[in-house]
N, C-alpha and C positions, 0 to 999 in steps of 0.2 A: 484714501477709502478705507472704509471699516469693513471687516469681515464678520458675517453673522455667526452667531454661535448655534449649532444645530443639535437638537436633540430628537431621537426617534423613539415614539410610544409604540410599543409592540403589544400585541394581544398575548394575554396569558395563557389563553387556551390553545391558540393554533401557532404562537410565536411569530406571526406575521407582521410585518410593519403596518401601522394603522395611520398613524399622523406625525408629520415631522413638524417641529417647533423651532422657529427661527427668532432669535432676538439678537440685538447688537451687544457685542461684547464690551463696548465702552472704550475700545482701543482707536485711536484716531490720529491723524497727523497734527503736530503743534506747529503754529506759525507765531514767531516771536511778534509782540505788539509793535515794536519800533519798525519792523519791516513792514507791517500793515500800514503804519503811519507815513512811512516814506514813499510807498506805493500810491496812498491817497494823495500825498501832496505831488507826486510826478504827474498823476492824472489830472489834477487840477491846473498845474502848469501848462501841460499840453492843451487843455481846454481853452484856457485863457489865450494861448497862442493862436489856436484855430479861430477863435472870435475875432481877435486882432486882424488876423490874415483876411477873414471874411470881410471885415469893415474897409481894409485898405482896397480890397477888389472892388467893393462896391464903389469906393470913391473914383476909382479909375474909369469904371463903366459910365460914371455920371459926367466924367469929362469929355468921353468920346462922343 
């Protein structure tokens, strides 16, 4: 998660804070592409297994 960079604008006359500006500092977590690909492949295998399991269950129900 990124932490915003904050800058306070103060009144020159009263020295009171007037506005707080926030912007993304550009710092973030980096995830290697091979880890993303591995996660996607794992999700795809799990989805295929769930679909196959559902087909097997529907065949069993038809026999009953």
